[in-house]
C-alpha positions, -999 to 999 in steps of 0.1 A, spaced: -301 -137 8 -327 -163 19 -316 -198 26 -327 -221 -2 -330 -258 6 -325 -267 -31 -291 -284 -37 -288 -266 -70 -275 -279 -104 -251 -309 -102 -215 -300 -106 -212 -323 -136 -233 -299 -156 -207 -271 -154 -180 -292 -171 -196 -284 -205 -192 -247 -197 -157 -250 -183 -169 -232 -152 -154 -234 -117 -169 -229 -83 -171 -194 -68 -171 -194 -30 -184 -161 -15 -184 -151 21 -219 -138 31 -204 -114 57 -177 -95 38 -183 -106 2 -148 -119 -3 -148 -145 -30 -125 -170 -45 -128 -192 -76 -119 -229 -73 -113 -253 -102 -143 -275 -107 -124 -308 -110 -105 -301 -78 -137 -295 -59 -152 -328 -73 -120 -347 -64 -120 -332 -29 -157 -342 -24 -150 -377 -35 -119 -380 -12 -139 -368 18 -168 -392 10 -192 -363 6 -204 -368 -29 -189 -360 -63 -199 -347 -97 -236 -352 -88 -235 -329 -58 -255 -297 -62 -235 -265 -64 -256 -247 -38 -251 -275 -13 -213 -270 -13 -217 -239 9 -226 -261 39 -194 -282 34 -169 -254 39 -146 -262 68 -125 -231 72 -137 -196 81 -133 -166 57 -97 -155 56 -107 -118 57 -134 -116 84 -136 -150 100 -172 -155 88 -185 -190 84 -215 -183 61 -209 -189 24 -227 -190 -9 -215 -211 -38 -222 -205 -74 -207 -211 -108 -175 -192 -117 -180 -186 -154 -149 -184 -176 
């Protein structure tokens, strides 16, 4: 997957779809779905943005390595209901 400099669609857009955020490890493909409002609240608490943050840009903000393989490269996308 090529690196895309676009930040993606703002998180606020996904509220109308009741979507979450899917975090996928690029190395082993392990994924987990996170509640949208919890992600937004955490961004605000860390001073890193909020509801207007693009969903793709979240992948660069992950602080912990993958629990399965230890990888540090992630992709973020909507987690549709």
